[in-house]
Steps between C-alpha positions, in 0.01 A plus 500: 500500500857580361587835337791500245652834420744539204748762451824574307356548146601798282647609182830360387708481183553183316790299660428648848380337811218528755417312825134452575376435852189340635418537863246270656293597789549149653784253457337232288806401297523159667152404380488678165645518158604865451501625152560796271274549207486775234256643261589697211242729319257286288656184622398223756667493828786260504724329748852643553638302793376293802667405822364216726534463869748233437717748291412350157520761239348524154546757235336587170735424215493869399664605821737212590851624563381861535252494796535354845233439768583488861362567853580640830287323763592742776358793284204296358632610165552341158716657237535489129841618388490594130809532307576569135157640444347513165210716363288179476520477876275803517197406709317537823662243741282326763592309811295192568464256777331155461439316820584136436224228525233790476353724233608815694672745276619862594608763266681831544393808324783495251791724419580638163841417322580693192812419297595747242707419187 
């Protein structure tokens, strides 16, 4: 079993920046696709960014050029750097780990990001 714990959310003005962190209880990065998802009120959860063990990165079109996903293997931590934030980025952000070649999924508890206009 792996626990994922997110942090770094908060209230920020439009145009500002935040960095989210996701600490994993075990280092599973080499065998997992790590991802950040978000869910706004009344909307479905959506993909924000993913990072594979081989360092392939994918971003949702809505965040390309503004958000950046990265990891620190020594700290078992995945980051989401969010710049030029917009009010429409307001959501609960979740960290996710999908173990490749299996159906195993892990989710964090989420961290709230609120962007004021």
